[in-house]
C-alpha positions as CSV (number, residue, x, y, z in Angstrom):
1,M,0.0,0.0,0.0
2,N,1.2,3.5,-0.9
3,L,0.4,6.1,1.7
4,K,1.1,9.7,1.5
5,R,-0.2,12.3,4.0
6,T,-0.2,16.0,3.5
7,T,-1.3,17.9,6.6
8,L,-3.0,21.2,6.1
9,K,-3.0,23.3,9.2
10,A,-6.4,24.7,10.1
11,L,-6.9,28.4,9.7
12,A,-9.1,30.4,12.1
13,A,-12.1,31.6,10.2
14,S,-14.6,34.2,11.5
15,T,-17.5,32.3,9.8
16,G,-16.4,28.9,11.2
17,A,-18.4,29.1,14.4
18,A,-21.5,30.1,12.6
19,I,-21.7,26.9,10.5
20,W,-20.1,24.4,12.8
21,P,-20.8,23.7,16.5
22,A,-18.0,24.8,18.8
23,A,-17.8,21.4,20.4
24,Q,-17.3,19.8,17.0
25,A,-14.3,22.1,16.3
26,Q,-12.4,20.5,19.2
27,E,-12.7,17.0,17.7
28,Q,-10.0,15.1,15.8
29,T,-8.5,15.9,12.5
30,L,-10.7,15.3,9.5
31,R,-9.1,12.8,7.0
32,L,-9.9,13.1,3.3
33,I,-8.9,9.8,1.7
34,V,-8.0,9.7,-2.0
35,P,-7.8,6.2,-3.6
36,Y,-5.3,7.3,-6.2
37,A,-1.8,8.7,-6.4
38,P,-1.1,12.4,-6.1
39,G,-1.6,14.6,-9.2
40,G,-4.7,13.1,-10.7
41,G,-8.1,14.8,-10.8
42,T,-9.5,13.2,-7.7
43,D,-6.4,14.2,-5.7
44,I,-6.4,17.7,-7.0
45,A,-10.1,18.2,-6.1
46,A,-9.5,17.0,-2.5
47,R,-6.5,19.3,-2.2
48,L,-8.4,22.3,-3.4
49,L,-11.2,21.7,-0.9
50,A,-9.0,20.7,2.1
51,P,-7.7,24.2,3.1
52,E,-11.1,25.8,2.7
53,M,-12.7,23.1,4.8
54,A,-10.0,23.5,7.5
55,A,-10.6,27.3,7.6
56,R,-14.3,26.8,8.2
57,L,-14.0,23.9,10.6
58,G,-11.3,25.5,12.7
59,R,-9.3,22.3,12.8
60,P,-6.9,20.3,10.6
61,V,-7.9,18.6,7.5
62,V,-5.5,16.1,5.9
63,V,-5.4,14.5,2.5
64,E,-4.3,10.9,2.4
65,N,-3.4,9.1,-0.8
66,I,-4.0,5.4,-0.2
67,T,-3.4,3.5,-3.4
68,G,-3.7,-0.2,-4.4
69,A,-6.0,-2.7,-6.1
70,G,-7.5,0.0,-8.4
71,G,-8.5,2.0,-5.4
72,R,-10.1,-0.7,-3.3
73,V,-7.4,-0.5,-0.6
74,A,-8.6,3.0,0.3
75,L,-12.2,1.8,0.9
76,Q,-10.9,-1.3,2.8
77,T,-8.8,1.0,5.0
78,L,-11.8,3.3,5.7
79,K,-13.9,0.3,6.6
80,R,-11.3,-0.8,9.2
81,L,-11.1,2.5,10.9
82,A,-12.6,2.9,14.4
83,P,-16.4,3.5,14.1
84,D,-16.1,7.1,15.4
85,A,-13.2,8.0,13.0
86,D,-13.7,11.3,11.3
87,A,-12.9,10.5,7.7
88,L,-14.4,10.8,4.2
89,V,-13.3,9.2,0.9
90,L,-13.6,10.8,-2.5
91,V,-14.5,8.1,-5.1
92,N,-15.9,7.6,-8.6
93,P,-18.3,4.9,-9.9
94,A,-15.6,2.3,-10.5
95,L,-15.3,1.6,-6.8
96,I,-18.9,2.0,-5.8
97,V,-20.8,0.5,-8.7
98,V,-18.6,-1.3,-11.2
99,M,-16.2,-3.3,-9.1
100,P,-18.9,-4.8,-6.8
101,E,-20.6,-6.1,-9.9
102,T,-17.5,-7.5,-11.6
103,L,-15.4,-8.8,-8.8
104,K,-16.3,-11.7,-6.5
105,D,-15.0,-9.9,-3.4
106,V,-13.9,-6.3,-3.2
107,G,-13.3,-6.3,0.5
108,Y,-16.3,-4.2,1.5
109,N,-20.0,-4.0,1.1
110,V,-21.0,-0.6,-0.4
111,E,-24.5,-0.4,1.2
112,A,-23.5,-1.8,4.5
113,D,-20.2,0.0,5.0
114,F,-20.6,3.4,3.3
115,Q,-23.0,6.2,2.8
116,P,-23.0,9.1,0.2
117,V,-22.2,12.6,1.5
118,T,-22.1,14.9,-1.5
119,Q,-21.2,14.9,-5.2
120,I,-18.6,17.5,-6.2
121,S,-18.2,17.0,-9.9
122,Q,-19.4,15.0,-12.8
123,Y,-17.6,14.0,-16.1
124,E,-18.6,13.0,-19.6
125,M,-17.3,10.4,-21.9
126,A,-16.0,11.4,-25.3
127,V,-15.8,9.5,-28.6
128,A,-12.7,10.3,-30.6
129,V,-10.8,9.2,-33.7
130,G,-7.2,9.7,-34.8
131,A,-6.5,12.9,-36.7
132,A,-5.7,10.9,-39.9
133,V,-9.2,9.3,-39.8
134,P,-11.3,11.1,-42.4
135,V,-14.5,11.1,-40.2
136,R,-15.8,14.2,-38.6
137,E,-19.3,13.3,-37.4
138,I,-20.7,10.5,-35.2
139,N,-23.2,9.4,-37.8
140,H,-20.4,8.9,-40.4
141,L,-18.3,7.0,-37.8
142,L,-21.2,4.7,-37.0
143,A,-21.9,4.1,-40.6
144,W,-18.3,3.1,-41.2
145,M,-18.4,0.8,-38.1
146,R,-21.4,-1.0,-39.4
147,V,-19.7,-1.7,-42.8
148,N,-16.3,-2.5,-41.3
149,P,-16.9,-4.2,-38.0
150,E,-13.6,-6.1,-38.3
151,K,-11.6,-2.9,-38.4
152,A,-13.6,-0.8,-36.0
153,S,-12.2,-1.7,-32.6
154,I,-12.8,0.8,-29.8
155,G,-10.0,1.5,-27.3
156,V,-10.8,2.3,-23.7
157,P,-8.5,3.3,-20.8
158,A,-9.2,0.1,-18.9
159,T,-11.2,-3.1,-19.1
160,G,-14.2,-2.8,-16.8
161,S,-14.0,1.0,-16.6
162,I,-16.9,3.4,-17.0
163,P,-15.7,4.3,-20.6
164,H,-15.6,0.6,-21.4
165,F,-19.2,0.1,-20.4
166,F,-20.2,3.4,-22.2
167,A,-18.5,2.0,-25.4
168,L,-20.8,-1.1,-25.1
169,M,-23.8,1.1,-24.4
170,M,-23.0,3.2,-27.4
171,A,-22.5,0.2,-29.7
172,D,-25.8,-1.2,-28.5
173,A,-27.6,2.0,-29.1
174,A,-26.1,2.3,-32.6
175,K,-26.8,-1.4,-33.3
176,V,-23.1,-2.2,-34.1
177,K,-21.0,-5.0,-32.8
178,V,-17.3,-4.1,-32.5
179,P,-14.5,-5.4,-30.2
180,V,-13.6,-3.2,-27.2
181,V,-9.8,-3.1,-26.4
182,G,-8.8,-2.3,-22.8
183,Y,-5.6,-0.3,-22.3
184,R,-3.5,0.4,-19.2
185,G,-4.6,3.9,-18.7
186,S,-5.6,7.0,-20.7
187,A,-2.0,8.0,-21.8
188,P,-1.2,4.8,-23.8
189,L,-4.7,4.9,-25.3
190,A,-4.3,8.5,-26.5
191,T,-0.8,7.6,-27.9
192,D,-2.2,4.7,-29.9
193,L,-5.2,6.7,-31.1
194,A,-2.9,9.5,-32.3
195,G,-0.6,7.0,-33.9
196,G,-3.3,5.2,-35.8
197,H,-2.9,1.9,-33.9
198,V,-6.6,2.0,-32.8
199,P,-9.2,3.8,-34.9
200,V,-11.7,4.8,-32.2
201,A,-11.4,5.6,-28.5
202,V,-13.9,6.2,-25.7
203,D,-12.5,7.9,-22.6
204,T,-13.4,10.8,-20.3
205,L,-13.7,14.1,-22.0
206,D,-11.0,15.7,-19.8
207,S,-8.5,12.9,-20.7
208,L,-8.8,13.4,-24.4
209,L,-9.2,17.1,-24.5
210,T,-5.6,18.1,-24.5
211,Q,-4.8,15.9,-27.4
212,H,-7.8,17.1,-29.2
213,E,-6.8,20.8,-28.7
214,A,-3.3,19.9,-30.0
215,G,-4.8,18.4,-33.2
216,K,-3.5,14.9,-32.5
217,V,-6.9,13.3,-32.1
218,R,-10.4,14.5,-33.0
219,I,-13.3,14.3,-30.5
220,L,-16.5,13.8,-32.4
221,A,-19.0,14.0,-29.6
222,S,-19.4,13.9,-25.8
223,S,-21.9,12.1,-23.7
224,G,-23.5,14.9,-21.6
225,E,-26.8,16.6,-21.9
226,R,-25.2,19.9,-22.8
227,R,-21.9,21.1,-24.4
228,L,-19.1,21.5,-22.0
229,V,-16.8,22.5,-24.9
230,P,-18.6,24.8,-27.3
231,T,-17.0,23.1,-30.4
232,I,-17.8,19.6,-29.3
233,P,-21.4,18.4,-29.9
234,T,-23.3,16.0,-27.6
235,L,-24.2,12.6,-28.9
236,R,-27.9,13.6,-28.9
237,E,-27.1,16.6,-31.0
238,S,-25.3,14.2,-33.3
239,G,-28.3,12.0,-33.8
240,L,-27.6,9.2,-31.3
241,N,-30.2,9.3,-28.4
242,L,-27.8,8.5,-25.6
243,S,-26.3,10.4,-22.7
244,A,-24.3,9.3,-19.6
245,L,-22.2,10.9,-16.9
246,G,-19.7,9.7,-14.3
247,W,-19.1,11.5,-11.0
248,N,-16.8,12.1,-8.1
249,S,-18.5,12.0,-4.7
250,F,-17.5,12.0,-1.0
251,F,-18.6,8.9,1.0
252,A,-18.5,8.3,4.7
253,R,-18.7,5.2,6.9
254,T,-22.3,4.2,7.8
255,T,-21.2,4.6,11.4
256,M,-20.8,8.4,11.0
257,P,-23.8,10.0,12.7
258,A,-26.4,11.4,10.3
259,E,-26.1,14.9,11.8
260,R,-22.3,15.0,11.0
261,V,-22.9,13.6,7.5
262,A,-25.4,16.4,6.8
263,R,-23.1,19.1,8.1
264,Y,-20.2,17.8,5.9
265,A,-22.5,17.7,2.9
266,E,-23.7,21.3,3.6
267,L,-20.1,22.5,4.1
268,I,-18.7,20.9,1.0
269,S,-21.6,21.8,-1.3
270,G,-21.5,25.3,0.0
271,L,-17.8,25.6,-1.0
272,M,-18.5,24.0,-4.4
273,A,-21.3,26.5,-5.0
274,G,-18.9,29.4,-4.7
275,P,-17.5,30.9,-7.9
276,A,-13.9,30.9,-6.6
277,M,-13.9,27.2,-6.0
278,R,-15.6,26.4,-9.3
279,E,-13.0,28.5,-11.1
280,K,-10.2,26.7,-9.3
281,M,-11.7,23.3,-10.3
282,K,-12.1,24.3,-13.9
283,N,-8.6,25.6,-14.1
284,A,-7.4,22.2,-12.8
285,R,-9.3,20.5,-15.8
286,I,-12.2,19.4,-13.6
287,L,-14.6,20.5,-16.3
288,D,-17.9,20.2,-14.6
289,P,-17.8,20.9,-10.9
290,N,-21.1,21.1,-9.1
291,A,-22.7,21.7,-5.7
292,M,-25.2,19.0,-4.6
293,S,-27.2,18.4,-1.5
294,L,-27.1,15.1,0.4
295,D,-30.6,14.2,-0.8
296,E,-29.8,15.0,-4.4
297,T,-26.6,13.0,-4.2
298,R,-28.5,10.0,-3.0
299,K,-31.0,10.3,-5.8
300,R,-28.3,10.7,-8.4
301,L,-26.5,7.6,-7.1
302,A,-29.7,5.6,-7.3
303,A,-30.4,6.8,-10.9
304,F,-26.8,5.9,-11.9
305,R,-27.1,2.4,-10.6
306,Q,-30.4,2.0,-12.5
307,Q,-28.7,3.1,-15.7
308,W,-25.4,1.3,-15.4
309,V,-25.9,-2.0,-13.5
310,P,-27.9,-3.6,-16.3
311,V,-25.2,-2.7,-18.8
312,I,-22.5,-4.1,-16.5
313,R,-24.3,-7.3,-15.9
314,A,-25.2,-7.8,-19.6
315,S,-21.6,-7.5,-20.6
316,G,-20.8,-10.7,-18.7
317,L,-17.4,-9.2,-17.5
318,R,-16.1,-11.0,-14.4
319,F,-12.6,-10.7,-12.9
320,D,-12.8,-13.4,-10.3
């Protein structure tokens, strides 16, 4: 297990007492657990929030990177903490929805061990081709894929990732059958796409955008309900009636009292609603930050499960 801790000293804030009980301010350090290595989007988001949370809580907030097993070690660690431990984990759907459906034993039970707190951002998938591929619209790409299924493999950043299942969802909606090729991350996928070694890629929009802006790959469409990048249409605008989003949300142990969960949700969503924090997130390539209440986060999680679990199960992917 890789463990890196960065301590952020609490700053006294005149507004802190107004939003947090004085007795709570004397409690232990709040730990923000990140399941991935420093420098990624999840880590950056936690580190942007941590000092602001510390200022309002009037006590230290630490960001801990606990890596291993695709992020599962972080949730296993949180599960083993003392019941009264003051800790949150920032996760995406892979750990909460996908892995419990595709692995025999992830080392935790999502519903029994964890509860959602608040969503802080969502992300879109993007469909891209290499710059040398003479296709500029989704309908042209789909037509080519139907005629040339043996050539039309789709690269994804990892087998069993959300982009993988979105590629299957897209192929099903377009009534095409093509192989999906899993890579070991977004970087090698983008390299092979730009080099012409794979004709089509599905990855998160933020992962492909830099290469798109450099002219090395061409993003044809994204999976959201609205355009995040003015020049990139949505799939629905492009004629394919399909949309899907991933997300990043804080979760807590189920042993954390409901009152504390509600206060953390209010604190974090309040910070995310501020223009300064949203601007910081966007500057860090977190393209779609949002502020979401505890109730809305729970509803979004339920809707996500309803959309994605049937796709995951229908794929037949198991990694036992």
